[in-house]
A tleap script that builds the chain and sets N, CA, C and O, in Angstrom:
source leaprc.protein.ff14SB
mol = sequence {
  NMET HIE TYR LYS ASN PHE ILE ARG GLY LEU
  CYS PHE GLY LEU ILE LEU ILE LEU ILE SER
  GLY CYS LYS THR VAL THR LYS LYS VAL ASP
  ASP ALA SER LYS LYS GLU SER GLU LYS LEU
  SER THR PHE LEU LYS LYS THR GLU ALA GLU
  LEU LYS ILE GLU PHE GLY LYS PRO ASP PHE
  VAL GLU VAL THR ASN ASN LYS ASN ARG ILE
  LEU VAL TYR TYR ASP SER LYS PHE LYS ILE
  LYS CYS GLU ARG ARG PHE GLU VAL ASN ASN
  GLN ASN ILE VAL ILE ALA PHE ASN SER LYS
  ASN CYS CPHE
}
set mol.1.N position { 104.636 122.767 94.740 }
set mol.1.CA position { 105.717 122.775 93.765 }
set mol.1.C position { 106.712 121.640 94.060 }
set mol.1.O position { 107.097 120.901 93.154 }
set mol.2.N position { 107.124 121.506 95.325 }
set mol.2.CA position { 108.060 120.452 95.684 }
set mol.2.C position { 107.434 119.071 95.514 }
set mol.2.O position { 108.113 118.097 95.190 }
set mol.3.N position { 106.135 119.015 95.739 }
set mol.3.CA position { 105.406 117.748 95.602 }
set mol.3.C position { 105.453 117.256 94.159 }
set mol.3.O position { 105.657 116.066 93.918 }
set mol.4.N position { 105.266 118.161 93.197 }
set mol.4.CA position { 105.316 117.784 91.770 }
set mol.4.C position { 106.709 117.302 91.391 }
set mol.4.O position { 106.839 116.331 90.646 }
set mol.5.N position { 107.740 117.951 91.881 }
set mol.5.CA position { 109.111 117.525 91.593 }
set mol.5.C position { 109.390 116.154 92.198 }
set mol.5.O position { 110.068 115.324 91.593 }
set mol.6.N position { 108.864 115.930 93.388 }
set mol.6.CA position { 109.031 114.627 94.026 }
set mol.6.C position { 108.373 113.527 93.199 }
set mol.6.O position { 108.972 112.473 92.983 }
set mol.7.N position { 107.146 113.761 92.735 }
set mol.7.CA position { 106.415 112.779 91.922 }
set mol.7.C position { 107.149 112.526 90.611 }
set mol.7.O position { 107.277 111.379 90.184 }
set mol.8.N position { 107.632 113.590 89.969 }
set mol.8.CA position { 108.384 113.433 88.709 }
set mol.8.C position { 109.649 112.613 88.937 }
set mol.8.O position { 109.970 111.720 88.152 }
set mol.9.N position { 110.354 112.919 90.004 }
set mol.9.CA position { 111.578 112.176 90.326 }
set mol.9.C position { 111.288 110.715 90.612 }
set mol.9.O position { 112.025 109.826 90.186 }
set mol.10.N position { 110.205 110.480 91.338 }
set mol.10.CA position { 109.808 109.104 91.645 }
set mol.10.C position { 109.455 108.340 90.376 }
set mol.10.O position { 109.876 107.196 90.204 }
set mol.11.N position { 108.692 108.959 89.493 }
set mol.11.CA position { 108.321 108.321 88.213 }
set mol.11.C position { 109.554 108.046 87.370 }
set mol.11.O position { 109.686 106.967 86.793 }
set mol.12.N position { 110.455 109.012 87.294 }
set mol.12.CA position { 111.681 108.841 86.525 }
set mol.12.C position { 112.505 107.679 87.075 }
set mol.12.O position { 113.025 106.860 86.317 }
set mol.13.N position { 112.619 107.618 88.409 }
set mol.13.CA position { 113.358 106.525 89.043 }
set mol.13.C position { 112.738 105.165 88.760 }
set mol.13.O position { 113.455 104.199 88.496 }
set mol.14.N position { 111.423 105.080 88.811 }
set mol.14.CA position { 110.736 103.816 88.517 }
set mol.14.C position { 110.943 103.391 87.071 }
set mol.14.O position { 111.138 102.209 86.788 }
set mol.15.N position { 110.902 104.349 86.162 }
set mol.15.CA position { 111.124 104.036 84.738 }
set mol.15.C position { 112.541 103.497 84.538 }
set mol.15.O position { 112.740 102.525 83.810 }
set mol.16.N position { 113.519 104.123 85.180 }
set mol.16.CA position { 114.905 103.639 85.065 }
set mol.16.C position { 115.040 102.215 85.597 }
set mol.16.O position { 115.719 101.388 84.987 }
set mol.17.N position { 114.409 101.928 86.712 }
set mol.17.CA position { 114.468 100.578 87.294 }
set mol.17.C position { 113.830 99.566 86.348 }
set mol.17.O position { 114.372 98.481 86.139 }
set mol.18.N position { 112.682 99.918 85.777 }
set mol.18.CA position { 112.013 98.999 84.851 }
set mol.18.C position { 112.851 98.738 83.601 }
set mol.18.O position { 112.946 97.599 83.145 }
set mol.19.N position { 113.459 99.788 83.047 }
set mol.19.CA position { 114.280 99.627 81.842 }
set mol.19.C position { 115.492 98.754 82.138 }
set mol.19.O position { 115.811 97.853 81.362 }
set mol.20.N position { 116.171 99.011 83.255 }
set mol.20.CA position { 117.349 98.204 83.575 }
set mol.20.C position { 116.957 96.767 83.877 }
set mol.20.O position { 117.715 95.847 83.569 }
set mol.21.N position { 115.778 96.552 84.478 }
set mol.21.CA position { 115.298 95.195 84.732 }
set mol.21.C position { 115.030 94.447 83.451 }
set mol.21.O position { 115.348 93.262 83.348 }
set mol.22.N position { 114.445 95.121 82.462 }
set mol.22.CA position { 114.165 94.486 81.166 }
set mol.22.C position { 115.457 94.107 80.466 }
set mol.22.O position { 115.542 93.042 79.855 }
set mol.23.N position { 116.468 94.970 80.546 }
set mol.23.CA position { 117.759 94.667 79.920 }
set mol.23.C position { 118.386 93.443 80.570 }
set mol.23.O position { 118.980 92.611 79.884 }
set mol.24.N position { 118.259 93.328 81.888 }
set mol.24.CA position { 118.809 92.186 82.612 }
set mol.24.C position { 118.125 90.895 82.170 }
set mol.24.O position { 118.794 89.890 81.928 }
set mol.25.N position { 116.809 90.918 82.066 }
set mol.25.CA position { 116.063 89.737 81.634 }
set mol.25.C position { 116.444 89.369 80.207 }
set mol.25.O position { 116.665 88.196 79.909 }
set mol.26.N position { 116.523 90.356 79.324 }
set mol.26.CA position { 116.899 90.105 77.933 }
set mol.26.C position { 118.279 89.472 77.858 }
set mol.26.O position { 118.483 88.522 77.102 }
set mol.27.N position { 119.229 89.986 78.631 }
set mol.27.CA position { 120.584 89.427 78.625 }
set mol.27.C position { 120.575 87.987 79.113 }
set mol.27.O position { 121.255 87.138 78.536 }
set mol.28.N position { 119.814 87.695 80.167 }
set mol.28.CA position { 119.752 86.329 80.687 }
set mol.28.C position { 119.148 85.375 79.664 }
set mol.28.O position { 119.629 84.254 79.504 }
set mol.29.N position { 118.099 85.810 78.972 }
set mol.29.CA position { 117.475 84.968 77.942 }
set mol.29.C position { 118.453 84.746 76.798 }
set mol.29.O position { 118.583 83.627 76.303 }
set mol.30.N position { 119.148 85.808 76.371 }
set mol.30.CA position { 120.136 85.668 75.291 }
set mol.30.C position { 121.258 84.711 75.686 }
set mol.30.O position { 121.681 83.880 74.883 }
set mol.31.N position { 121.738 84.828 76.920 }
set mol.31.CA position { 122.805 83.946 77.397 }
set mol.31.C position { 122.332 82.490 77.438 }
set mol.31.O position { 123.065 81.583 77.044 }
set mol.32.N position { 121.106 82.276 77.918 }
set mol.32.CA position { 120.561 80.915 77.996 }
set mol.32.C position { 120.363 80.338 76.595 }
set mol.32.O position { 120.622 79.156 76.373 }
set mol.33.N position { 119.907 81.159 75.650 }
set mol.33.CA position { 119.712 80.699 74.276 }
set mol.33.C position { 121.047 80.321 73.635 }
set mol.33.O position { 121.143 79.326 72.917 }
set mol.34.N position { 122.062 81.118 73.902 }
set mol.34.CA position { 123.395 80.826 73.367 }
set mol.34.C position { 123.916 79.503 73.934 }
set mol.34.O position { 124.473 78.678 73.210 }
set mol.35.N position { 123.724 79.322 75.237 }
set mol.35.CA position { 124.171 78.081 75.892 }
set mol.35.C position { 123.428 76.869 75.320 }
set mol.35.O position { 124.032 75.823 75.085 }
set mol.36.N position { 122.126 77.014 75.100 }
set mol.36.CA position { 121.312 75.950 74.509 }
set mol.36.C position { 121.827 75.598 73.117 }
set mol.36.O position { 121.979 74.422 72.785 }
set mol.37.N position { 122.092 76.609 72.314 }
set mol.37.CA position { 122.584 76.386 70.954 }
set mol.37.C position { 123.946 75.683 70.965 }
set mol.37.O position { 124.196 74.786 70.159 }
set mol.38.N position { 124.814 76.096 71.877 }
set mol.38.CA position { 126.128 75.448 71.991 }
set mol.38.C position { 125.978 73.982 72.367 }
set mol.38.O position { 126.676 73.125 71.825 }
set mol.39.N position { 125.065 73.688 73.300 }
set mol.39.CA position { 124.846 72.305 73.727 }
set mol.39.C position { 124.324 71.463 72.567 }
set mol.39.O position { 124.819 70.363 72.321 }
set mol.40.N position { 123.321 71.984 71.852 }
set mol.40.CA position { 122.721 71.208 70.763 }
set mol.40.C position { 123.675 71.045 69.585 }
set mol.40.O position { 123.621 70.035 68.882 }
set mol.41.N position { 124.536 72.012 69.363 }
set mol.41.CA position { 125.473 71.910 68.238 }
set mol.41.C position { 126.476 70.779 68.429 }
set mol.41.O position { 127.089 70.329 67.461 }
set mol.42.N position { 126.653 70.314 69.664 }
set mol.42.CA position { 127.571 69.192 69.890 }
set mol.42.C position { 127.035 67.894 69.279 }
set mol.42.O position { 127.792 66.944 69.084 }
set mol.43.N position { 125.731 67.851 68.976 }
set mol.43.CA position { 125.147 66.648 68.383 }
set mol.43.C position { 125.249 66.626 66.862 }
set mol.43.O position { 124.964 65.602 66.241 }
set mol.44.N position { 125.654 67.743 66.251 }
set mol.44.CA position { 125.828 67.751 64.799 }
set mol.44.C position { 126.907 66.750 64.410 }
set mol.44.O position { 127.955 66.673 65.052 }
set mol.45.N position { 126.649 65.997 63.370 }
set mol.45.CA position { 127.555 64.954 62.843 }
set mol.45.C position { 127.675 63.750 63.781 }
set mol.45.O position { 128.533 62.890 63.579 }
set mol.46.N position { 126.824 63.687 64.801 }
set mol.46.CA position { 126.778 62.508 65.673 }
set mol.46.C position { 125.643 61.604 65.196 }
set mol.46.O position { 124.814 62.011 64.383 }
set mol.47.N position { 125.616 60.392 65.703 }
set mol.47.CA position { 124.589 59.448 65.269 }
set mol.47.C position { 123.271 59.684 66.003 }
set mol.47.O position { 123.224 60.308 67.064 }
set mol.48.N position { 122.221 59.172 65.410 }
set mol.48.CA position { 120.901 59.232 66.038 }
set mol.48.C position { 120.934 58.510 67.384 }
set mol.48.O position { 120.286 58.945 68.336 }
set mol.49.N position { 121.678 57.420 67.469 }
set mol.49.CA position { 121.779 56.656 68.724 }
set mol.49.C position { 122.379 57.515 69.837 }
set mol.49.O position { 121.918 57.462 70.978 }
set mol.50.N position { 123.406 58.308 69.511 }
set mol.50.CA position { 124.023 59.182 70.510 }
set mol.50.C position { 123.030 60.258 70.974 }
set mol.50.O position { 122.987 60.609 72.153 }
set mol.51.N position { 122.247 60.763 70.044 }
set mol.51.CA position { 121.224 61.754 70.375 }
set mol.51.C position { 120.195 61.147 71.334 }
set mol.51.O position { 119.794 61.778 72.311 }
set mol.52.N position { 119.778 59.919 71.039 }
set mol.52.CA position { 118.767 59.264 71.874 }
set mol.52.C position { 119.304 58.901 73.254 }
set mol.52.O position { 118.535 58.817 74.212 }
set mol.53.N position { 120.604 58.686 73.368 }
set mol.53.CA position { 121.189 58.441 74.689 }
set mol.53.C position { 120.980 59.661 75.573 }
set mol.53.O position { 120.674 59.533 76.759 }
set mol.54.N position { 121.145 60.841 74.992 }
set mol.54.CA position { 120.996 62.088 75.760 }
set mol.54.C position { 119.535 62.469 75.979 }
set mol.54.O position { 119.157 62.843 77.090 }
set mol.55.N position { 118.703 62.380 74.929 }
set mol.55.CA position { 117.338 62.895 75.005 }
set mol.55.C position { 116.260 61.817 75.110 }
set mol.55.O position { 115.104 62.122 75.403 }
set mol.56.N position { 116.625 60.582 74.877 }
set mol.56.CA position { 115.644 59.504 74.942 }
set mol.56.C position { 114.837 59.389 73.652 }
set mol.56.O position { 115.209 59.928 72.610 }
set mol.57.N position { 113.734 58.680 73.757 }
set mol.57.CA position { 112.859 58.480 72.605 }
set mol.57.C position { 112.186 59.814 72.254 }
set mol.57.O position { 111.692 60.505 73.144 }
set mol.58.N position { 112.163 60.181 70.967 }
set mol.58.CA position { 111.522 61.450 70.591 }
set mol.58.C position { 110.020 61.408 70.828 }
set mol.58.O position { 109.399 60.346 70.784 }
set mol.59.N position { 109.449 62.575 71.080 }
set mol.59.CA position { 108.009 62.683 71.269 }
set mol.59.C position { 107.259 62.568 69.947 }
set mol.59.O position { 106.090 62.183 69.910 }
set mol.60.N position { 107.946 62.905 68.872 }
set mol.60.CA position { 107.300 62.906 67.558 }
set mol.60.C position { 108.387 62.783 66.501 }
set mol.60.O position { 109.487 63.308 66.677 }
set mol.61.N position { 108.088 62.093 65.403 }
set mol.61.CA position { 109.030 61.972 64.285 }
set mol.61.C position { 108.309 62.370 63.000 }
set mol.61.O position { 107.234 61.858 62.689 }
set mol.62.N position { 108.927 63.300 62.254 }
set mol.62.CA position { 108.394 63.727 60.960 }
set mol.62.C position { 109.339 63.224 59.871 }
set mol.62.O position { 110.537 63.060 60.105 }
set mol.63.N position { 108.799 62.982 58.690 }
set mol.63.CA position { 109.631 62.619 57.545 }
set mol.63.C position { 109.534 63.760 56.537 }
set mol.63.O position { 108.437 64.181 56.167 }
set mol.64.N position { 110.687 64.257 56.095 }
set mol.64.CA position { 110.718 65.369 55.150 }
set mol.64.C position { 110.578 64.854 53.721 }
set mol.64.O position { 110.580 63.647 53.482 }
set mol.65.N position { 110.457 65.774 52.786 }
set mol.65.CA position { 110.340 65.411 51.374 }
set mol.65.C position { 111.569 64.664 50.860 }
set mol.65.O position { 111.454 63.813 49.978 }
set mol.66.N position { 112.734 64.974 51.402 }
set mol.66.CA position { 113.962 64.302 50.951 }
set mol.66.C position { 114.281 63.059 51.782 }
set mol.66.O position { 115.408 62.564 51.766 }
set mol.67.N position { 113.280 62.560 52.508 }
set mol.67.CA position { 113.361 61.317 53.296 }
set mol.67.C position { 114.197 61.425 54.566 }
set mol.67.O position { 114.450 60.416 55.224 }
set mol.68.N position { 114.633 62.642 54.922 }
set mol.68.CA position { 115.269 62.823 56.227 }
set mol.68.C position { 114.184 62.783 57.287 }
set mol.68.O position { 113.008 62.999 56.996 }
set mol.69.N position { 114.585 62.507 58.508 }
set mol.69.CA position { 113.635 62.482 59.618 }
set mol.69.C position { 113.909 63.644 60.559 }
set mol.69.O position { 115.061 64.011 60.789 }
set mol.70.N position { 112.850 64.215 61.099 }
set mol.70.CA position { 112.946 65.255 62.113 }
set mol.70.C position { 112.496 64.631 63.429 }
set mol.70.O position { 111.339 64.235 63.573 }
set mol.71.N position { 113.420 64.546 64.389 }
set mol.71.CA position { 113.089 64.030 65.717 }
set mol.71.C position { 112.734 65.223 66.590 }
set mol.71.O position { 113.532 66.145 66.753 }
set mol.72.N position { 111.530 65.197 67.147 }
set mol.72.CA position { 111.021 66.324 67.919 }
set mol.72.C position { 110.925 65.928 69.388 }
set mol.72.O position { 110.354 64.892 69.731 }
set mol.73.N position { 111.488 66.763 70.238 }
set mol.73.CA position { 111.451 66.559 71.684 }
set mol.73.C position { 110.766 67.760 72.330 }
set mol.73.O position { 111.080 68.910 72.022 }
set mol.74.N position { 109.831 67.477 73.228 }
set mol.74.CA position { 109.140 68.533 73.959 }
set mol.74.C position { 109.554 68.481 75.422 }
set mol.74.O position { 109.771 67.412 75.992 }
set mol.75.N position { 109.655 69.649 76.001 }
set mol.75.CA position { 109.962 69.781 77.425 }
set mol.75.C position { 109.209 71.012 77.909 }
set mol.75.O position { 108.732 71.809 77.101 }
set mol.76.N position { 109.102 71.167 79.192 }
set mol.76.CA position { 108.378 72.321 79.713 }
set mol.76.C position { 109.013 72.785 81.005 }
set mol.76.O position { 109.253 71.993 81.916 }
set mol.77.N position { 109.289 74.102 81.077 }
set mol.77.CA position { 109.817 74.721 82.283 }
set mol.77.C position { 109.002 75.966 82.548 }
set mol.77.O position { 108.762 76.763 81.641 }
set mol.78.N position { 108.582 76.134 83.765 }
set mol.78.CA position { 107.809 77.313 84.156 }
set mol.78.C position { 106.584 77.498 83.257 }
set mol.78.O position { 106.211 78.624 82.925 }
set mol.79.N position { 105.964 76.380 82.869 }
set mol.79.CA position { 104.779 76.358 82.001 }
set mol.79.C position { 105.045 76.912 80.604 }
set mol.79.O position { 104.113 77.287 79.893 }
set mol.80.N position { 106.337 76.965 80.207 }
set mol.80.CA position { 106.709 77.374 78.854 }
set mol.80.C position { 107.116 76.115 78.108 }
set mol.80.O position { 107.993 75.377 78.555 }
set mol.81.N position { 106.470 75.871 76.962 }
set mol.81.CA position { 106.730 74.656 76.194 }
set mol.81.C position { 107.985 74.838 75.337 }
set mol.81.O position { 108.069 75.743 74.507 }
set mol.82.N position { 108.940 73.963 75.562 }
set mol.82.CA position { 110.204 73.958 74.839 }
set mol.82.C position { 110.124 72.898 73.745 }
set mol.82.O position { 109.622 71.797 73.975 }
set mol.83.N position { 110.618 73.231 72.559 }
set mol.83.CA position { 110.625 72.279 71.448 }
set mol.83.C position { 112.019 72.233 70.836 }
set mol.83.O position { 112.568 73.257 70.427 }
set mol.84.N position { 112.582 71.029 70.780 }
set mol.84.CA position { 113.881 70.804 70.133 }
set mol.84.C position { 113.650 69.874 68.948 }
set mol.84.O position { 113.009 68.831 69.076 }
set mol.85.N position { 114.185 70.269 67.792 }
set mol.85.CA position { 114.014 69.491 66.565 }
set mol.85.C position { 115.393 69.179 65.986 }
set mol.85.O position { 116.221 70.072 65.806 }
set mol.86.N position { 115.623 67.914 65.701 }
set mol.86.CA position { 116.885 67.471 65.116 }
set mol.86.C position { 116.596 66.797 63.777 }
set mol.86.O position { 115.732 65.923 63.692 }
set mol.87.N position { 117.318 67.203 62.733 }
set mol.87.CA position { 117.163 66.549 61.425 }
set mol.87.C position { 118.228 65.472 61.297 }
set mol.87.O position { 119.415 65.718 61.506 }
set mol.88.N position { 117.776 64.275 60.947 }
set mol.88.CA position { 118.658 63.115 60.817 }
set mol.88.C position { 118.579 62.627 59.376 }
set mol.88.O position { 117.488 62.412 58.850 }
set mol.89.N position { 119.740 62.452 58.734 }
set mol.89.CA position { 119.748 62.000 57.334 }
set mol.89.C position { 119.601 60.480 57.234 }
set mol.89.O position { 119.448 59.797 58.246 }
set mol.90.N position { 119.648 59.959 56.005 }
set mol.90.CA position { 119.425 58.522 55.805 }
set mol.90.C position { 120.604 57.655 56.273 }
set mol.90.O position { 120.501 56.428 56.289 }
set mol.91.N position { 121.712 58.283 56.651 }
set mol.91.CA position { 122.829 57.535 57.265 }
set mol.91.C position { 122.750 57.609 58.796 }
set mol.91.O position { 123.695 57.227 59.486 }
set mol.92.N position { 121.610 58.105 59.329 }
set mol.92.CA position { 121.376 58.229 60.769 }
set mol.92.C position { 122.337 59.202 61.455 }
set mol.92.O position { 122.741 58.992 62.599 }
set mol.93.N position { 122.695 60.269 60.735 }
set mol.93.CA position { 123.579 61.308 61.270 }
set mol.93.C position { 122.781 62.594 61.450 }
set mol.93.O position { 122.014 62.981 60.569 }
set mol.94.N position { 122.960 63.255 62.591 }
set mol.94.CA position { 122.289 64.529 62.860 }
set mol.94.C position { 122.949 65.605 61.989 }
set mol.94.O position { 124.159 65.822 62.052 }
set mol.95.N position { 122.121 66.270 61.175 }
set mol.95.CA position { 122.678 67.272 60.255 }
set mol.95.C position { 122.183 68.697 60.553 }
set mol.95.O position { 122.732 69.662 60.021 }
set mol.96.N position { 121.161 68.833 61.392 }
set mol.96.CA position { 120.654 70.169 61.732 }
set mol.96.C position { 119.833 70.087 63.003 }
set mol.96.O position { 119.390 69.012 63.407 }
set mol.97.N position { 119.635 71.242 63.627 }
set mol.97.CA position { 118.794 71.316 64.815 }
set mol.97.C position { 118.115 72.679 64.868 }
set mol.97.O position { 118.538 73.640 64.225 }
set mol.98.N position { 117.049 72.724 65.656 }
set mol.98.CA position { 116.323 73.961 65.902 }
set mol.98.C position { 115.760 73.868 67.307 }
set mol.98.O position { 115.370 72.791 67.757 }
set mol.99.N position { 115.718 74.986 67.992 }
set mol.99.CA position { 115.239 75.005 69.374 }
set mol.99.C position { 114.359 76.233 69.578 }
set mol.99.O position { 114.717 77.342 69.181 }
set mol.100.N position { 113.188 76.016 70.213 }
set mol.100.CA position { 112.274 77.138 70.495 }
set mol.100.C position { 111.894 77.124 71.969 }
set mol.100.O position { 111.497 76.094 72.514 }
set mol.101.N position { 112.020 78.268 72.594 }
set mol.101.CA position { 111.612 78.470 73.989 }
set mol.101.C position { 112.348 77.574 74.984 }
set mol.101.O position { 111.809 77.243 76.040 }
set mol.102.N position { 113.555 77.190 74.655 }
set mol.102.CA position { 114.330 76.319 75.547 }
set mol.102.C position { 115.445 77.144 76.205 }
set mol.102.O position { 116.245 77.788 75.526 }
set mol.103.N position { 115.475 77.107 77.506 }
set mol.103.CA position { 116.543 77.796 78.231 }
set mol.103.C position { 116.768 77.124 79.561 }
set mol.103.O position { 117.629 77.550 80.330 }
savepdb mol mol.pdb
quit
């Protein structure tokens, strides 16, 4: 009887540890994503030249239907591929950005 209670208590304790660990990881990812977004938003309304000073030559450039360009930068941390995309208008001003898996 005591053995079953011990096993139940042990399982309950392990579940609590796993849940709190997942919340910690989620919070860290959310915080890193927020920080990334804040950093990239500083390039809005800046020139393409200023963007290239920080990130260098883009890995890929796409042209949209409205003739804007999307500058794509790839990076990798912990074998996770990070992709940053900046939209630049015909006056060479950054007007939008998107970031995936970057922290």
